[in-house]
N, C-alpha and C positions, 0 to 999 in steps of 0.2 A: 218323828223319824220317818223317812220315806219307806214305803212298803217294798218288800223284796219282790222283784218281777216274777210273774208266773212263767211256766214253761211255754215255749213257742208252740204255735199251732203246727199241726202235721204238715201243712203246706210248705213249711220251711225246707223239708228234706224230701218232698214228694218227687217221685220219678214218673216218667211217661210210660205208656204201654210198650211192651217189647216189640222189636221188629220181627218180620216173618221168619220162621224157622228155615235154616238152610241158606239164608242170604247173608253173606259176609257184610259186616257193618263198618263203615268209616264215619267217625264222629268228628265234627269240626266245630269248635267254639267260635262264635262271632259276636263281638261286642265293639263298642266304640265310645270314645270320650265325647263329651257333650257337643251336639251340633254336627256330628260327622255323617249322618244319613244312613244309619245301619239298617233300618227297616226297608228303605228303598233298595239297598244293595242286596239284601236277602231276597226281596221280591224279584229283582233282576236276575239273580242267580237261578232261581226256580224257573223263571221265564226262559232263560237261555237253555237250560237243560231240557225243558219241555219241547223246545224247538231245535234240538241238537243237530238235526240233519240239514237245517236250512239257515243257520246263523253263523256267527263268528266261531262258535265252539267247534264246528266241523273243520275249521281251518287250522286248528291246533293239532299237531301230530299226536300228542299224548291223549287227546280227547276224541280223535277221529273215529274210534271204534264204538263210541256211544251211539246207539240207534234211537233211543228214546228215554226220556225221563218222565216218571209219573209221580205227581205230588199226592200225598195221602192226607185228606182232610179228616178222616174218621178217627185219628188217634187222639188220645188224651193230651191235653195242653198243646194242641197243634198251633203252630204259627198261623195267624189269620191272613193267609194268602188271598182269600176271597175279598176281605175288606180292603187290603192293599191294592188289589186289582181294581176294585170299584173306585177307589180314590184316583188312581193314575189314569184310568180310562174314562173317567167321568166327563161331564160337560158342565162347567169347565173342569179340567183335571186338577187334582191337588196332590200334595205329597202325603204318603202314609203317615199315620200317627206314630209317635215315638214309643218304643217298648217301655212298659211299666212293670213287667214281671218277666219271668223266664218262660220260654216255650221251645218246642221242637218243630222244625220243618223237616219232614221225612220224605225222601224220594226213593223210588226204585229205579235204578238205571239198568237198562238192557243193553248188552254189548253184542257186537258181531261175534259169531263163533270163530274160534281159532281154526286154521286150516287143517290141523291134525286131529280135531275133536268134533264129535257130533253133538256134544252137550252145549246147550245155551249158557251164556254167561250173564250173571246178574250181580249187582252190588246194591246194598242199601246205604244211602247217604243220609246222615242226620246232621242238620245244622242246628246247633244248640245256641239259641238266641237269648241273651240276657243283658240287662242294663249295664252300660259302661261304668256307672257310678258304683256298682257292686264290685267290679274288678279292682277299683281303687282300694278296697278294703284288704287286698293282699298285703298292703303295707302294715296293717295292724296285727297280722297273725303272729309276728315275732316280736311285737313291742309290749313292754310293760306299760302300765298307766303313766308312770313317771316319764318314760320315753315319749309316749304320745303327748304328754303335756309339754315336754321340752321342745318337741318339733313345732307345736302350735305357738309356743312363746316366740320362737324365732320367726315363724312366718308372719305372725301378727305385728311384729316389730318393724316390718319393712313394707315399703310401698309395693303394690297398691292396696294391700289388705288393711294397712293402717288407715288409709283414707276411706275404704269401703265401710269399716266399722270403727269410727273414731271413738276412742275412750274405752273400747271393749277390753283391750289388753290390760289397761290400768285397773279396771274393775275386777278382772280375774286375779291380777297380782295382789289386790287388796284383800282377797279372801284368805283367811287363816284356815288351812286344811283341818286343823284340830278343833275348830269351833263348831258348835252345833249347827246342823243344816237348817237353813231357812227355806222351806218348800216354796213359798211364794216368790222369793227372790230367785230361786233356782228355775222356776217356771218362766219368770220374766227374762232371765239371762238366756235360757234355752231358746226362747222365741227370737231373741236378738241373734243368737248363734245360727239358727235356721235361716234367718233372713240374710245373714252375712254369707252363708254357703250358697244360697240361691243367687244372690247378687254377684258373687265372685265369678260364677261360670257364664254369666251373660255379657253381651257387649256393653261397654267397650273393653271390659277387663279380660274375659275369656280365660280364666284361670282353671287349672285342671285338678290340683290337689285339694279336693273339697271333701274332707273326711269328717265323720264316717259317711260312707256312700249312701246307706239306706235312710239317712235323715233326709236326703233329697228324693229318693225313689224307694219307698219302704217295701213295696211288693206285699204279697200275701204272707200273713203270719207275723208281722212286726209292726208295732205302733211306737214311734219314737217318743211320744208323750208319756207312755207307760213306764219308761225306764230312762229318763233323761240323765245325761252326764255332761260335764264340761271339763276341758283341760284346766288344771290348776297349776300355774307356774310355781307356786310355793310348795308343791308336794315334794316329799323326800325321795331321793333316788331309790332307796330300798325300804319302803314303809314297813313291810313285814308285820302287819297287825299293829302298827304304831299309832293308828288313829282310833279314837274311841268310837263305839258303835253309835250310828246316827250323826256322825260329824260329816262335814263337807268331804273330807278326804276319804272316809270309809265308804260313803254312799256313792260318790262319783267313781271311785276305783271299783267297787263291787258291780256297778252298772256297766262300766267299761269292760270288765272281765267277762261279764255275762254276754254282752254284745259280741265280743271277740270270740268266745268259746262256744256260745249257744246259737248265735245267729250267723256270723260270718264264716266261721270254720266249718260247720256242717255243710254249708252250701258247696264250698270248694271240695270237701272230702267226698260228697255225694256225686259230684259231676265231673270234676277235673281229672280224676284218676281214670276216666273212661274216654278221654279225648285223644285223638290222634294228631290233631293240628289245632292251631289257634290263630284267629284273625283279629287284629286290633285296628279299628278305624280311628283316624285322627284328622281333625279339622286344621290342617297346617295353614291353609289360606286364611282362616279366621284368626289364628295365632299371629300370622304375619301382619294382619291388619291392626292388631292390638300392640305389636312391637315386642321389645325385649322381655318385659316381665312375663307375658303370656308364653313366649317361646321358652324361657327358662323353666317356667312351671310345668309346661307340657313335657319337656325332656326329662325333668326330674320325676314326673309321674310315670313315664315309660320306664325309667331306670328302676323304680320301685316295683312296678308290675312284673318286670322280667327278672327281678332279683332271685326268685326261687331257682331259676335255671343255673345260677352261678354258685349256689351253696355247695359246701363240701359234701363229699359222699357220705351217706348215712343220715344227713339232716332230714327231718320228717318232711319239710317242704320240698326238698330235692327229690325225695322218694315219691312224693305225691305227683308232682308236676312233670318231672323228667322221665318217669317210668315209661310213658307211652308217647308223649308229645315229641315229635321229631321235626316238625315244621311250624314256623311262626311267621306270619305275614303282617307287617305294619303297612297300613294302606292309607295314603292321603287321598281324599275324595274331592269331588266337584272340580276336576281339572278342566271340564268344558267351559268354565268361567275364564279361561286363559286362551290366548291365541295359540295356534298349533306349535309354533316355535318355543313358546314359554312352557308348554306342557312337558316337553322333553327336558327343559331346564329345571322344572320343578322336581323331577325324578333325581337329577344330579344334586339339586339343593337339598333334598331329603337325605341323600346319602352323606352329604357333607354335615348336615345338621345332626345326624345320629351316628356318625362315624365311630365315636368313642364307645357308644353302646354296642354296636355291632362287633367291635374289636374285643370287648369284654366277653362276648358270647362265643368267640372263635375257639374252636377246640373242645366245645362242650357237647358235641354230638347233636347239636341243635342247628338246623338250617334256618337262618333268619334271612328273609328277603323283603325288600322294600318295593312298594308299588304305588303308582299314582293312577287313579282310575276315575271314571265317571260312570256311575251305575246307570243313569238315564240322562242322556245329553239334553240339556235345556237351552243351550246357546249355540248358535250356528255361525261359522266364520263368513264374513262378507267383506266387501270393499266399499269405501265411501266414494263420493263423486270424484275425488282426486286419486283413486286407486290405492288408498291406504287401508291396511287391514283393520277390521273392527268385528264386533260380535253383535248378533241380534237375538233377542229372546223376549219372553213375555214377563212383564213386571208382576210379581206375586200379589201385590196389594191392588194396583189399579187395573190389572188384566189388560194393559195396553202394551202393544209392541214397542220395544225400546231398542235403540242402538247405542253401544258404548265401546269405548276403547279401554280394555283392561290394563292394569299396571304391568310393567315389565318385571320379569323375574330374573335375578342374577343366577349364575351357575354354581355359586358356592356360598355357604353361610359364613358370615364373619365369626371369628372365634369367640368374640364377646357377645354374639347374638344381637348386636346393635343393628337391627334391620326392621323396617316397617314398610308396608306398601299401602297405596291408596285404597279406599273402600271400594267394594264391589256391590252391584245391585243384587237384590234377592229375587230370584226368578221362580216362576211357576213351571210345572212340567209341560212338555210340548203336547199339543193336541194330536189326536189320531193314534195313540198307542193302542195296541191290540194284543191280547193274550196269544193269538194264533200266529203272531210274528215276533221274532226276537226284537226286544227293545233296543233302540239306538243307544250305544254306550261306548266307552273307551276302556279297553284292557281288562274287562271282566273275564273274558276268555283266558287271558294270560294268567290271571289270578287263579282261576279254576284249574288250569293246567299244572300250576305249581302245587295245588292242594291235592288233586286226585288224578292227575295225568299219569298215563302208563309210559314208561321209558322204553 
């Protein structure tokens, strides 16, 4: 019989040090689905606020009163802004590493005094940074083990997951939930499961619903190998202690409930009840390169993530997430990889792509806005010898300057999501970035105005 998992480490629910007394706090959660460039965006936000008086921030009416932003490195679990700056301003420059656990980027924002007051104005801004894989576990919080198993049975039955993990669904279907657990077989299947999740999120598939999220990005206080579980298509809808102790059904269900209630839920309860806004980054261009399956999976993932905002009054998830969060931004990144005309089209395409989702949230006292941004512009528009538009950047692998013509973007998404674009190069950051100057980017200031701007 598999041993019962031990209690999680204290890091699972750890909180950061408190902000300075007397400084009103605005807390914004920032996360992103795989490949969206979250660490780069957070770095760019801090950089823009540090240079508030001489960058694009000063051109936004709602942000014009900000005189200065100061980042705090001394706090517990601080976002590693120093490391990100070293990467982006290095020789050669590189992109910051992806987030592997949660952290806090804290800034103190000093504002101009109001004309009728002699008191200085100050706000503490906290950017709560955490892996996008963890956000996907929102889907699990209201699921039973049977529901979890049913979802995965359906997902594994269809392309491309069937091709990513051939035969895995059949092996899971062959397991009798009432049979005694075979620990060696569970370990082998859990290894295949982890490989399937990892392969699913990578090119060429770029799928989003890769649950449970901490199997991909465990973070502090969780070891997937210590409490493995698998979806069992043959599990009863309402087992209610129907499976004998030590059976496949009993162990996998017990481990699933432990993960849901002792790993995933405490994280959201500890942090999300304190958020004022949430930013969700999505790699829409990546999904477009993979085509309809990736687009369908990303949209379904976003619907699950935002489901708590649509729950009936009194539901515990509704009380947790909708109590304070009033603004949600869904942000498509890396728009500098498109020609200027197509950057505007991408915003309209995003609106078409997520129209039903935004309609479902209408009237829920949540302001949902869609953005297409470039945190750090890596490609510059140029013209070829014939005067045709193209882009120029530095190839990430070869470090050579390259010129390319990106694919055209339509203005609306087909209803059946049957759309794919040609591949795009992977670019390195531009040379010459400096902390003392606002990084070149697109619409980072507009995103900040939505999140913290003064009307």
